[in-house]
C-alpha positions as CSV (number, residue, x, y, z in Angstrom):
1,M,-0.1,-0.2,-0.2
2,S,1.3,3.7,-0.7
3,D,2.1,6.2,1.9
4,H,-0.4,8.3,0.3
5,N,-3.3,5.6,0.8
6,K,-1.8,4.6,4.5
7,L,-2.5,8.3,5.1
8,K,-5.7,8.3,3.6
9,M,-7.0,5.2,5.3
10,T,-5.5,6.7,8.8
11,K,-7.7,9.9,8.2
12,M,-10.7,7.5,7.2
13,N,-10.1,5.3,10.8
14,Y,-9.1,8.6,12.8
15,D,-10.5,7.2,15.9
16,K,-9.2,3.9,16.1
17,D,-6.3,2.8,13.5
18,R,-4.4,5.8,13.7
19,P,-0.6,5.0,13.8
20,K,1.9,6.1,16.7
21,A,4.2,8.5,15.1
22,E,8.0,7.5,14.8
23,N,8.9,11.1,15.5
24,P,6.2,12.8,17.1
25,L,6.5,16.8,16.9
26,K,6.4,18.2,20.5
27,I,4.0,21.0,21.0
28,M,4.2,23.9,24.0
29,D,0.7,25.8,24.0
30,I,1.4,29.4,24.9
31,S,-2.1,30.4,24.9
32,L,-2.5,31.3,28.6
33,R,0.8,33.4,28.7
34,D,2.0,34.4,25.3
35,G,-1.5,34.0,23.6
36,H,-3.4,36.7,25.4
37,Q,-0.3,38.7,25.9
38,S,-0.2,39.3,22.1
39,L,-4.2,39.7,21.4
40,F,-5.1,41.8,24.5
41,A,-2.4,42.8,26.0
42,T,-2.3,40.6,28.4
43,R,-5.3,41.3,30.7
44,G,-6.7,37.2,30.5
45,R,-7.3,36.7,34.3
46,T,-6.7,33.5,36.7
47,E,-10.5,33.1,37.0
48,D,-10.6,32.5,32.8
49,M,-7.9,30.1,32.7
50,I,-9.3,27.6,35.2
51,P,-12.3,26.2,33.0
52,V,-10.0,24.7,30.4
53,A,-7.1,24.0,32.5
54,E,-8.1,20.2,33.4
55,Q,-8.7,19.4,29.4
56,I,-5.7,21.1,28.4
57,D,-3.6,18.9,30.9
58,E,-4.9,15.7,29.1
59,I,-3.9,17.1,25.7
60,G,-0.3,15.8,25.6
61,F,1.7,18.7,25.5
62,W,5.2,18.9,25.9
63,A,4.4,22.1,28.4
64,V,2.0,24.9,28.9
65,E,3.1,28.7,29.0
66,T,1.5,30.1,31.8
67,W,3.7,33.1,33.3
68,G,6.4,35.3,32.6
69,G,7.1,37.8,30.0
70,A,4.6,40.7,30.8
71,T,1.7,38.7,33.1
72,F,3.7,39.4,36.2
73,D,3.3,43.0,35.6
74,T,-0.1,43.3,34.1
75,T,-1.6,41.1,36.9
76,H,-0.7,43.3,40.0
77,R,-0.5,46.5,37.9
78,Y,-4.1,46.3,36.1
79,L,-5.6,43.2,37.0
80,N,-5.4,43.3,40.8
81,E,-3.9,39.6,41.1
82,D,-0.8,38.4,42.7
83,P,1.1,36.7,40.4
84,W,2.4,34.3,42.3
85,E,-1.0,33.0,43.2
86,R,-1.7,32.6,39.2
87,L,1.2,29.7,39.2
88,R,-0.1,28.1,42.3
89,T,-4.0,28.0,41.5
90,L,-3.0,27.3,38.0
91,K,-0.9,24.0,39.3
92,R,-3.9,22.7,41.0
93,Y,-5.6,21.9,37.9
94,I,-2.3,21.2,35.2
95,K,-1.1,18.5,37.8
96,K,0.5,16.2,34.3
97,T,2.2,18.7,32.3
98,P,5.2,21.1,32.9
99,F,4.5,24.6,33.3
100,S,7.0,27.0,31.4
101,M,7.7,30.9,32.0
102,L,9.5,33.3,29.9
103,L,12.2,34.8,32.2
104,R,13.9,37.5,30.8
105,A,17.3,36.3,32.2
106,Q,18.8,39.0,34.7
107,N,15.7,41.4,33.8
108,L,13.6,38.9,35.3
109,V,10.0,39.8,34.5
110,G,10.8,44.0,34.6
111,Y,12.6,45.9,31.9
112,R,16.2,46.5,33.3
113,N,18.7,44.1,34.9
114,Y,18.4,43.3,38.6
115,A,21.3,43.1,40.9
116,D,22.0,39.3,41.9
117,D,20.3,38.8,45.4
118,L,17.3,39.8,43.9
119,A,17.7,37.7,40.5
120,E,18.7,34.5,42.4
121,A,15.6,35.0,45.2
122,F,13.2,35.3,42.3
123,V,14.2,32.4,40.1
124,E,14.0,30.2,43.7
125,R,10.8,31.6,44.3
126,A,9.2,30.8,40.8
127,S,11.0,27.5,41.1
128,I,9.1,26.6,44.6
129,N,5.8,28.3,43.2
130,G,5.4,26.2,40.1
131,V,7.8,26.7,37.4
132,D,9.5,23.8,35.8
133,I,11.0,25.2,32.4
134,F,12.8,28.2,32.3
135,R,12.5,29.7,29.1
136,T,15.6,32.0,29.1
137,F,16.3,35.4,26.9
138,D,18.5,38.2,27.0
139,A,17.3,40.8,24.5
140,L,20.9,41.4,23.6
141,N,21.8,37.7,23.3
142,D,24.5,38.8,25.8
143,Y,24.9,35.4,27.9
144,R,26.6,36.9,30.9
145,N,23.7,38.1,31.7
146,F,22.9,34.5,32.2
147,E,25.3,33.6,34.7
148,T,23.4,34.2,37.6
149,V,19.9,32.9,36.9
150,V,21.5,29.6,35.5
151,P,23.0,28.2,38.1
152,I,20.1,28.7,40.2
153,I,17.8,26.8,37.7
154,K,19.9,24.2,37.8
155,K,20.3,24.1,41.7
156,C,16.4,23.7,41.7
157,G,16.7,20.8,39.6
158,K,14.4,23.0,36.2
159,H,14.5,22.9,32.8
160,F,17.1,25.6,31.8
161,Q,16.2,26.4,27.9
162,G,18.3,28.8,26.3
163,C,17.0,31.5,23.9
164,I,18.8,33.1,20.9
165,C,16.9,36.5,19.8
166,Y,16.0,36.1,16.4
167,T,16.3,39.5,14.4
168,M,17.7,41.1,10.8
169,T,19.2,43.8,9.5
170,E,18.8,42.9,6.2
171,P,15.5,41.6,4.2
172,R,16.3,38.0,4.6
173,M,18.7,36.2,7.3
174,G,22.2,37.2,6.4
175,G,24.4,40.3,6.3
176,K,27.5,41.1,8.4
177,V,25.7,40.9,11.8
178,Y,22.7,38.4,12.1
179,N,23.8,35.4,9.7
180,I,23.9,31.7,10.2
181,E,26.9,32.1,12.1
182,Y,25.9,34.2,14.3
183,Y,23.0,32.0,15.6
184,V,25.6,28.8,15.4
185,A,28.0,30.4,17.4
186,K,25.0,31.4,20.0
187,A,23.7,27.9,20.0
188,K,27.2,26.1,21.1
189,D,27.4,28.9,23.5
190,L,23.9,27.5,25.1
191,E,25.2,24.1,25.3
192,K,28.4,25.1,27.0
193,M,26.1,26.6,29.3
194,G,24.2,23.7,30.3
195,A,20.9,24.4,28.3
196,D,18.7,21.3,28.2
197,T,17.0,23.1,25.0
198,I,17.9,25.4,22.6
199,C,14.7,28.2,21.7
200,I,14.7,30.1,18.7
201,K,12.6,33.1,19.6
202,D,11.3,35.0,16.9
203,M,9.1,37.6,18.6
204,A,8.2,39.5,15.2
205,G,7.7,36.6,13.1
206,L,10.4,37.8,10.8
207,I,12.1,34.2,10.2
208,A,10.8,33.0,6.4
209,P,10.6,29.6,5.4
210,Y,13.8,28.8,3.5
211,D,15.5,30.6,6.4
212,A,14.0,28.2,9.3
213,Y,15.0,25.3,7.0
214,E,18.5,26.4,6.8
215,L,18.9,27.6,10.3
216,I,17.4,24.3,12.1
217,K,19.2,22.5,10.1
218,A,22.4,23.9,10.9
219,L,21.6,23.9,14.5
220,K,20.9,20.3,14.4
221,K,24.1,19.4,13.2
222,A,25.9,22.0,15.1
223,V,24.7,20.9,18.5
224,S,23.3,17.9,20.1
225,I,20.3,19.3,22.5
226,P,16.7,19.7,21.3
227,I,15.6,22.7,19.0
228,H,12.6,24.6,19.7
229,L,10.8,27.2,17.4
230,H,8.7,30.3,18.7
231,S,7.5,32.6,15.9
232,H,4.7,35.0,15.7
233,F,2.3,34.9,13.2
234,T,2.5,38.8,12.8
235,S,4.1,39.1,9.3
236,G,1.6,36.0,8.1
237,M,5.1,33.7,7.4
238,A,4.9,31.9,10.7
239,P,3.0,28.5,9.8
240,M,5.0,27.9,6.6
241,S,8.1,28.4,8.4
242,H,6.5,26.0,10.8
243,L,6.3,23.3,8.3
244,K,9.8,23.9,6.9
245,A,11.5,23.8,10.5
246,I,9.7,20.6,11.1
247,E,10.9,19.2,7.3
248,A,14.5,20.2,8.7
249,G,13.7,18.1,12.0
250,V,12.9,20.7,14.7
251,D,11.9,19.3,17.8
252,I,9.4,21.2,19.4
253,I,7.1,24.0,18.0
254,D,5.0,26.9,20.0
255,T,1.1,27.4,19.0
256,C,-1.9,28.6,20.3
257,M,-5.6,27.2,20.4
258,S,-7.2,28.8,17.7
259,P,-9.3,31.7,19.5
260,Y,-6.1,33.0,20.7
261,A,-4.1,32.5,17.7
262,Y,-2.9,34.5,14.2
263,R,-2.8,38.5,14.0
264,T,0.4,39.8,16.2
265,S,-0.2,36.5,18.2
266,H,1.1,32.5,16.8
267,P,-0.5,30.0,14.4
268,A,-3.2,27.8,15.8
269,L,-2.4,24.5,16.7
270,E,-5.2,22.2,15.3
271,P,-4.7,23.4,11.5
272,L,-1.1,21.8,12.4
273,V,-2.4,18.9,14.1
274,M,-4.5,17.6,10.8
275,T,-1.4,18.7,9.0
276,L,0.5,16.1,10.3
277,L,-2.1,13.4,10.9
278,G,-0.9,10.1,10.0
279,T,2.8,11.3,9.3
280,N,6.3,10.6,11.3
281,R,6.0,13.6,13.1
282,D,2.3,13.5,13.9
283,T,1.4,14.9,17.4
284,G,-1.0,12.2,18.4
285,F,-3.8,14.8,19.8
286,D,-7.1,14.4,19.7
287,I,-8.7,17.1,17.5
288,K,-12.1,16.5,19.2
289,A,-10.6,17.3,22.6
290,L,-9.3,20.6,21.4
291,A,-12.5,21.2,19.6
292,E,-14.2,21.0,23.3
293,I,-12.0,23.4,24.6
294,N,-12.0,25.8,22.0
295,E,-15.9,26.1,22.3
296,I,-15.3,27.1,26.1
297,F,-12.9,29.3,24.7
298,E,-15.4,31.0,22.4
299,K,-18.2,30.7,24.1
300,D,-17.9,31.4,28.0
301,I,-14.0,33.6,27.7
302,M,-13.3,35.2,24.8
303,P,-16.5,37.6,24.6
304,K,-14.7,38.9,27.5
305,Y,-12.0,40.3,26.0
306,R,-13.1,41.2,22.6
307,H,-13.1,44.9,23.0
308,L,-9.7,44.7,23.0
309,L,-8.9,42.9,20.2
310,D,-7.6,45.8,17.2
311,D,-10.7,45.5,14.8
312,T,-9.8,48.7,13.0
313,K,-7.7,46.4,10.2
314,M,-9.5,43.7,7.9
315,S,-6.0,42.3,7.5
316,I,-4.6,39.4,10.1
317,I,-1.5,40.2,9.1
318,D,0.3,42.9,9.2
319,I,3.4,43.1,6.6
320,N,4.9,46.2,7.5
321,V,6.6,44.0,10.6
322,L,9.2,43.1,7.7
323,L,10.1,46.9,7.5
324,H,10.5,48.1,10.9
325,Q,10.4,44.6,12.7
326,T,8.8,46.2,15.8
327,P,6.8,43.4,18.1
328,G,3.0,43.8,16.9
329,G,2.2,44.5,20.7
330,M,4.6,46.9,21.0
331,L,3.7,48.7,17.9
332,S,0.0,48.8,19.4
333,N,1.3,50.3,22.4
334,L,3.0,52.7,20.6
335,I,-0.3,53.4,18.6
336,N,-2.0,54.0,22.0
337,Q,0.5,56.5,23.4
338,L,0.1,58.8,20.1
339,R,-3.7,58.4,20.7
340,E,-3.4,59.3,24.0
341,M,-1.2,62.5,23.0
342,D,-3.6,63.6,19.8
343,A,-0.8,63.1,17.8
344,L,-1.5,59.6,16.1
345,D,-1.0,61.5,13.0
346,K,2.6,61.0,13.7
347,I,2.8,56.9,13.4
348,G,4.4,57.6,9.5
349,E,7.2,59.3,11.2
350,V,7.4,57.1,13.9
351,Y,7.8,54.3,11.4
352,K,10.6,56.2,9.2
353,E,12.2,56.8,13.1
354,L,12.4,53.3,14.5
355,P,14.9,52.0,12.2
356,R,17.5,55.1,12.5
357,V,17.0,55.0,16.3
358,R,17.6,51.3,16.3
359,K,20.5,51.7,14.3
360,D,22.2,54.5,16.5
361,L,21.2,52.2,19.5
362,G,23.7,49.1,18.0
363,Q,21.1,47.2,15.8
364,I,19.6,45.4,18.9
365,P,17.1,43.0,18.5
366,L,13.4,44.2,19.4
367,V,12.4,42.1,22.3
368,T,11.1,43.2,25.7
369,P,12.8,45.4,27.1
370,T,14.7,46.7,24.2
371,S,11.6,46.9,22.0
372,Q,10.5,49.3,24.5
373,I,13.5,51.3,24.5
374,V,13.6,51.7,20.9
375,G,9.9,52.2,20.6
376,I,9.5,54.8,23.2
377,Q,12.6,56.8,22.3
378,T,11.6,56.8,18.9
379,V,8.2,58.7,19.8
380,N,10.2,60.8,22.0
381,N,12.2,61.8,18.6
382,V,9.2,62.4,16.6
383,L,7.5,64.4,19.0
384,F,10.0,66.8,20.7
385,D,13.1,66.5,18.4
386,D,13.2,69.7,15.8
387,D,15.7,70.2,12.8
388,K,18.3,71.7,15.3
389,E,18.6,68.8,17.8
390,R,18.1,65.0,17.9
391,Y,17.5,63.3,21.2
392,K,15.8,65.6,23.3
393,M,14.4,63.8,25.6
394,I,16.6,60.5,26.3
395,T,14.7,58.1,28.4
396,G,16.2,56.8,31.8
397,Q,16.6,53.0,29.8
398,V,18.2,54.8,26.9
399,K,20.9,56.1,29.4
400,D,21.3,52.8,31.0
401,L,21.9,51.1,27.7
402,C,24.8,53.5,26.8
403,Y,26.6,53.1,30.0
404,G,26.6,48.9,29.4
405,L,23.8,48.1,31.8
406,Y,22.0,46.0,29.8
407,G,25.3,44.2,28.1
408,K,27.2,44.8,24.9
409,T,25.1,45.2,21.5
410,A,25.7,43.3,18.4
411,V,27.0,46.2,16.7
412,P,28.7,49.4,18.6
413,I,26.5,52.1,19.6
414,N,26.4,55.9,17.9
415,P,29.2,57.8,19.9
416,E,27.5,61.1,19.4
417,V,24.7,59.8,21.3
418,I,26.5,57.6,23.6
419,K,28.1,61.0,24.4
420,K,25.0,63.2,24.7
421,A,22.8,60.0,27.0
422,L,25.7,59.9,29.5
423,K,26.3,63.7,30.0
424,G,25.5,63.9,33.8
425,Y,24.9,60.5,34.5
426,E,24.8,59.1,37.4
427,R,26.7,56.4,37.3
428,G,29.7,58.3,35.2
429,E,30.3,59.1,31.7
430,E,32.2,56.0,30.3
431,P,30.8,53.2,29.4
432,I,31.6,49.9,31.3
433,T,32.6,46.9,29.9
434,C,32.0,44.2,32.7
435,R,29.0,42.0,33.3
436,P,26.1,44.3,34.0
437,A,25.1,43.3,37.5
438,E,28.7,43.6,38.8
439,V,27.9,47.6,39.1
440,L,25.0,46.8,40.9
441,D,24.4,47.0,44.7
442,P,22.2,43.7,46.3
443,E,18.9,45.1,46.4
444,L,16.6,42.8,48.3
445,K,17.5,43.8,51.9
446,K,16.7,47.7,51.0
447,A,13.3,46.6,49.5
448,Q,12.6,44.4,52.6
449,E,13.2,47.2,55.0
450,E,11.0,49.6,52.9
451,I,8.2,47.9,52.7
452,K,8.0,46.1,56.0
453,G,4.8,46.3,57.6
454,L,2.8,45.9,54.6
455,A,4.3,42.5,52.8
456,V,4.2,39.7,55.0
457,D,6.2,37.3,52.9
458,I,9.1,36.8,50.4
459,D,7.1,36.9,47.6
460,D,5.1,39.9,48.6
461,E,8.9,41.9,48.8
462,I,10.3,40.6,45.6
463,L,7.1,42.0,43.8
464,Y,8.1,45.3,45.8
465,A,11.4,44.6,44.8
466,I,11.0,44.4,41.0
467,F,7.8,46.7,40.7
468,P,8.6,49.4,43.5
469,V,5.6,51.8,42.9
470,T,2.9,50.0,41.0
471,G,3.9,47.1,43.7
472,K,3.3,49.2,46.6
473,K,0.0,50.0,45.2
474,F,-0.8,46.3,44.8
475,L,0.2,45.0,48.1
476,R,-2.3,48.2,49.6
477,Y,-5.0,46.7,47.6
478,K,-4.5,43.0,48.3
479,Y,-4.5,43.7,52.3
480,G,-7.2,46.2,52.6
481,K,-4.9,49.3,53.0
482,E,-6.9,50.8,49.9
483,Q,-9.8,50.8,48.1
484,I,-9.5,48.6,44.8
485,P,-10.2,50.8,42.1
486,Q,-13.5,49.9,39.6
487,D,-11.3,49.5,36.7
488,M,-9.4,46.7,38.5
489,L,-12.5,44.3,39.0
490,P,-13.5,41.5,36.6
491,K,-16.0,41.7,34.1
492,T,-18.6,39.3,34.1
493,L,-19.8,37.8,30.9
494,E,-23.2,39.0,31.4
495,D,-21.2,42.3,31.1
496,A,-19.9,41.8,28.3
497,K,-22.7,40.4,26.7
498,A,-24.8,43.8,27.7
499,E,-21.6,46.0,26.2
500,L,-21.8,43.9,23.0
501,E,-25.5,44.4,22.6
502,L,-25.8,47.8,23.8
503,L,-23.0,48.3,20.7
504,K,-25.0,46.5,18.0
505,K,-28.2,48.8,19.0
506,A,-25.7,52.2,18.7
507,K,-24.3,51.0,15.4
508,A,-27.7,50.4,14.2
509,G,-28.9,53.8,15.4
510,L,-31.6,52.3,17.5
511,L,-30.5,54.2,21.0
512,V,-32.8,57.0,21.5
513,E,-33.1,59.6,24.3
514,K,-35.4,59.5,27.0
515,K,-38.5,60.6,27.6
516,E,-39.0,63.8,29.5
517,A,-42.1,62.4,31.4
518,E,-40.2,59.2,31.9
519,E,-38.8,59.1,35.9
520,S,-35.2,57.6,36.0
521,P,-35.1,54.7,38.5
522,E,-32.8,55.6,41.9
523,E,-29.4,54.6,41.2
524,C,-27.9,51.7,43.5
525,E,-24.5,51.1,45.1
526,N,-24.2,47.8,42.4
527,L,-24.2,50.3,39.8
528,R,-20.8,50.0,37.3
529,E,-20.4,52.4,34.7
530,F,-19.0,51.7,31.1
531,K,-17.5,53.5,28.1
532,V,-18.7,53.0,24.9
533,F,-17.2,54.5,21.8
534,V,-19.1,54.3,18.4
535,D,-17.2,55.8,15.8
536,D,-17.2,59.6,16.3
537,D,-19.9,59.3,19.6
538,Y,-18.6,58.4,23.2
539,F,-21.2,57.1,25.5
540,K,-21.4,56.7,29.3
541,V,-23.3,53.5,30.5
542,G,-24.6,52.6,33.9
543,V,-25.5,48.8,34.3
544,E,-26.9,48.1,37.6
545,E,-27.0,44.4,38.9
546,I,-30.6,43.4,39.5
547,G,-31.2,39.8,40.6
548,G,-28.2,38.8,38.6
549,A,-28.5,40.1,35.4
550,P,-27.0,43.4,34.3
551,V,-29.9,46.1,33.0
552,V,-28.8,49.7,31.4
553,S,-30.1,51.9,33.3
554,Y,-29.4,54.7,31.7
555,V,-27.2,55.9,28.3
556,Q,-25.5,59.3,28.5
557,P,-23.6,61.3,25.6
558,A,-20.5,62.2,27.5
559,A,-19.6,65.6,27.5
560,P,-17.3,66.4,24.3
561,A,-15.0,68.5,26.0
562,S,-14.1,65.3,28.1
563,A,-14.3,62.8,25.5
564,P,-10.7,61.1,24.5
565,A,-10.4,60.2,21.0
566,P,-12.5,58.2,19.3
567,A,-12.3,54.7,18.8
568,A,-13.9,51.9,17.0
569,A,-15.0,49.7,19.8
570,P,-14.6,50.2,23.3
571,K,-11.0,50.1,24.6
572,P,-9.5,48.9,27.9
573,A,-9.3,50.7,31.0
574,T,-5.5,52.0,31.1
575,A,-3.6,54.2,33.8
576,A,-3.6,56.6,31.2
577,E,-7.2,56.9,30.8
578,K,-7.9,56.9,34.7
579,P,-8.9,60.7,36.2
580,A,-6.3,63.1,36.2
581,A,-4.7,62.9,39.6
582,V,-3.9,66.6,39.2
583,P,-6.0,69.3,38.0
584,T,-4.8,70.4,34.9
585,A,-5.7,74.1,35.5
586,A,-3.1,77.2,36.3
587,P,-1.8,76.5,39.9
588,A,-2.9,79.0,42.7
589,S,0.6,79.4,43.8
590,E,3.1,82.3,41.8
591,G,5.2,80.9,39.8
592,S,5.7,78.8,36.3
593,P,4.2,75.0,36.1
594,L,6.1,72.2,34.9
595,T,3.8,70.0,33.3
596,A,4.0,66.6,32.1
597,P,5.1,66.2,28.4
598,L,3.2,62.9,27.7
599,P,0.6,61.1,30.1
600,G,2.3,58.4,32.5
601,L,3.0,57.5,36.2
602,I,4.7,59.6,38.8
603,V,8.0,57.6,39.7
604,S,9.1,60.0,42.1
605,Y,10.3,63.2,42.7
606,K,13.9,64.1,43.3
607,V,13.1,67.6,44.9
608,K,11.0,68.7,47.6
609,E,9.0,71.8,48.6
610,G,11.2,74.6,49.1
611,D,14.4,73.3,47.1
612,S,16.2,76.0,45.2
613,V,16.6,74.2,41.9
614,K,18.5,75.5,38.6
615,K,17.4,75.4,34.8
616,G,18.3,71.4,34.1
617,D,18.4,70.2,37.2
618,T,15.8,66.9,37.5
619,I,12.6,67.8,39.0
620,V,10.4,64.3,38.6
621,I,10.9,61.1,36.8
622,L,7.6,60.0,34.8
623,E,7.0,56.8,33.4
624,A,5.8,56.2,30.2
625,M,4.9,52.8,28.9
626,K,7.3,51.7,31.2
627,M,10.1,53.6,30.4
628,E,11.3,56.3,32.6
629,N,11.8,59.7,31.5
630,T,13.5,62.3,34.1
631,L,12.2,66.1,33.4
632,P,14.0,68.7,34.2
633,A,13.2,72.2,35.9
634,H,12.6,74.3,32.6
635,T,13.3,77.6,34.6
636,D,15.9,78.8,37.8
637,G,14.1,79.2,41.4
638,V,12.3,77.9,44.3
639,V,10.0,74.9,44.2
640,K,6.7,76.4,45.6
641,E,4.4,73.5,45.2
642,I,4.7,70.0,44.3
643,K,0.8,68.6,42.8
644,C,1.6,64.9,42.5
645,K,3.2,62.0,44.5
646,S,4.4,58.7,43.9
647,G,2.4,56.4,42.0
648,D,-0.2,59.2,40.7
649,N,-1.3,58.8,37.1
650,V,-1.1,62.0,35.0
651,A,-2.2,63.2,31.7
652,K,-0.3,65.0,28.9
653,G,-0.6,68.9,30.3
654,D,-1.1,68.0,34.0
655,V,0.7,70.6,36.6
656,L,3.4,68.5,38.3
657,C,4.9,71.3,40.1
658,V,5.4,74.8,40.2
659,I,8.6,76.8,40.1
660,G,8.6,80.7,41.8
């Protein structure tokens, strides 16, 4: 019988005659981490993972990615969830399948390199709380940043997966920097470090099918440990690249369940399962079991997050990623930042400036945190530079990069940018060449002292140490010291359905004004407010729980002066959308106001009321999109009034202090 007929028979007798593959492809499911991170800004809640957890455990995945990346940040910053508790909770439901996390090496789960003592404690606690596989990467592929975390991973008896961040400077793999020799050399370095597996981490979906084939072939020949391919769908090439990688002998591939797949996420699992059915790489997965999981996702979970999906584009691919190489999640963040600043018309200039900034900063791969570093600096250049001067507003992270605190770049950073970034830099004006963490003072004990009386265990202390401002706010919510903001509370399926139904009516023109004679019902304490954006109209909607089912109690057009930029659908509540922490009107004190040049979060003030300052002195650190901007005094004088405090969210133009 021919191979074709054997395959045909296997398909016909799927349930009882399916042979076991000689070399089954291993699959890691990343729906519960990178899937929702890519599609809806990491807003997936633990309660929406539990309904499918036990079924996922039965599929036969090599591993399930449940943690790391942006989840640690987002859970406590936006969802009022303890990130450690997510691990422990999911572990009670997923008992057989190993848990994988994305570890940013010495960056841990933050946006800078942390001291060795904190890095060691974090990895140990992650291991104890449930992580089995540490997918470890460095944004610069500088493996000196692995030297602290890898020994702890090994000490804890866990799996060390070493990553190579895939990037290019040419239309295809090759050129003088990121060629096949570069990747083979990095793979050999990882094998020497004791990696159990090696992952090609293609965060922007740049790897072309034939390049994937050549690269996997070369890596399989150069090293003896299994090779894992991680490629986003953004450009549309990933499914084809997967197949060519499979032909080349790749051992493990990342996919998502179909509701969490495509767009800036990853290829879907189910088509791959059917493609390999009956071949020597057959996954062995039960497609019917996958369909049951998908039904739960589609009916009971995804409707809660539909408003976060970008439905402004018809296409599910973004071919422009091959030009600017910015990962999809980062690009959407840039767009939101420009929209909040009423500067969305500048997006074309941002696209043009991105490759210039990346080149200036050493052609670094664009992955967290370097994608944010390049992206936010690009936005700053577009908004604040002029014909006379570039890099007028340099973020703290660009300064750190130029100093060497992130590691060594593949090609040298532009010397002029280094000179400007390090002028007056607190650590010195000459870049370091040693391992970055060698110049960092221990952090954990200091953090423990600062959070004493609020933190109750080591996990709380580590959370605060990595994210001092937002971490402290979360711990105050967690232990009842402050009321949890309304926009951090979970949305029910009924809430989501009510919003969707209202949106349908609005688009159909069926929302009518209430008759004057009609009396409004009294508002009860369970009333919840939602924002609905319909084309150029903006509505505030009150939803009241009566007997369990939400009832729309009023629809009120918002005042035009306070309405944000129109959008096609409701958008997520973010820090920048909260009421401004300070008045935008001119302060009562005599003097000159220092205003926020962009929306963000107050990290700290470097002065206090009554201090004398000179023009150019640092006044306040403002975090915008998780990158820190140093705001200097715009005039000589005395600080008359400080209008905000650490942790406050401010809008563009809000008064931060008054200098007189």
